[in-house]
N, C-alpha and C positions, 0 to 999 in steps of 0.2 A: 259054141254055147249050147248047152244041152236044155231041152224043155223039161223044165222040173217043176211046172205047175205054176201058180199065180205066185208072184213075189209079195210076202206079207207086208213088207214095209211100205209099199207102194199099191198094193192091191191091184197089180197089172199081170196080164198073162205073158207068157213067154214072147209073144209077137208084139204085143204092146211094148214090152221092154226093149225088144230090138228096134222097133219104131223110134223109141226115145234116144236109145244109145246112138242109132244112126244120125237122128237131127242134131245131138250134141256134137257128134264127130263132124259133121258137115260145118256146123259152128266154128269149131276149133280149125277146120282146114281153111275157112274163109279169112281168118286171121293171118295164118301162116302163108297162104298162097300169095297175099298181097306183098308180104315181105320178099317172097321168092321171086316174084315178078319184077319187084323194084330192083333187087340184087341183080337179077339176070338182064334187065336192060342196061343198068350201070355196067355191068362187064362187057356187053355188046358194044356199047359206044366208046369204050377204052381203046379198041383196037383201031379206031378212026381219029384218034386225037394226033395232034402234031408230035408229042412227045413219044408216042409208042414205038417208033422205030429206033429209038436209043435204049431201049430196055436190054439189059443183059440175058444171056441164056436162062439164068436161074428165075428172072423176073418174068421170062416168056413162058417157061415150063410152070411156074406158079399161076401165071394167067389162064393158061390152057387148062390147066388141072381144074382150077377153080370154076371156069366157066363149065366145064363138063360136069362138076358137081352140081352146080346151080341147075343144069339141065336135068339131070337125075333126080335132084330133089323135087323140082316143078313136076316132073313125070310121076314121081311117087304120091305127091300131093293130089295130082288130078287122078290119078288110077282109081280110087273110090267111084268117082263119078262115072267112069267107063264101065267099072263092074257093076254098078248099079243098073246103069242103062242097059247092059247087055243082059242081065239076069232079071229084069223088071218084071214083075207078075210071074215068076218062075218059082214062087214059095221057097226062096232061099235068102230071106232078109238076115236071119241069123248068122249065116255063113258069109253074107256081104259084110255085116257088122264085124265079125271076127276078123276076117282078111283085111278088110279097109283099116281097122286099127292097127294091124301090124304094118301095113303100108305106111301108115302115118307116123309110126314109131321110126321105121326105117328112114323116113323122110326127114324126121327131126335130126337123127344121126348124121346124115349125109348133110343137111342145112348147117349143122355145127361146123363140119370141115369146110363148107363153103363160106360161111362167116369168117372162120379163122384163115382161111387162104385170102380173101378179099382183104382183111386188115392187114395181113402180112405183106401183102403186094403193095398196097397204097403206102404204107409206113415205110416199108423199105424203099421205095421210089422217093418218098419224101424226106426222110430222115436218115437211111441208110440200113444196111442189112441187119445190124444187130438190135436196132430199135424195132425193125421189122418183126423179126424173130420173137422179141419180148412181146411185142404187141399182140402177134399171132398168138402166142403162148397164154397171154392173159384172156384173150377171146375166147379161147378152147375152154380155159378154166372157168370162166363165167358162165358159158353155156351150159357146160358139164354141171357146174354147181346149181344153175338155176332149173335145169331141165331135167336132170338125173338125181342129184343129191337131195335138194329141196323136196321133191315129191316125195321120196322114201323117208325123209325125215318127218314129214307131215302125215305120211302113213303110219309110221310108227307111232308117233304121239296120238294119233286117233284110235289106234288099235289098243294102245296101253292106258288110254284114258279110263277112268273109273266108270264101268257101267258101259261103255263104248265097245268093249271087246267082241261080245256077241253081235250087237249091231254092225259094226264094222266088217267082221268077218262074213256075216249074212249077206251084206251089201257087196263086199268083194266077190263071193260066190255067185250072187244074182247076176252081176255085170260082167262075168266072165273076164276076158283079157282086155276089155275096153279101155 
């Protein structure tokens, strides 16, 4: 995120913009972290259930992979707090925002895989392998649809709306890769 002077649409300096973007990112992370924590807790408890020893090799591999994906997602979503804490008062807020935004994006990608694996495992154990694969694929499609495709469609609609092209392009440039 480069310092380009005040943002005309919001009348804010680059540092004010970085502060606002970081606050917005933290709000987003609060929502996703709760979901990851619940998923992780659920996965941790599965290994201690009476039925766990009866899982076959594929189900155990799916479980371990999904558990590790949930840990990675949680790590990616909490990394911005550690980054901010480490670089606090080091005049690095724009860099913290940019890196944190990328970490959150990676976290969403990993969370998609963790959700997919969780649904695959539960449905596989409950209804069988074919149903598990179908449910896992549907979960993947829903997450990609809502978290990747929908935002791109909305962005395209905003950019192509009459009179919004210059405003949206200016906003996109001013907010960087947030």
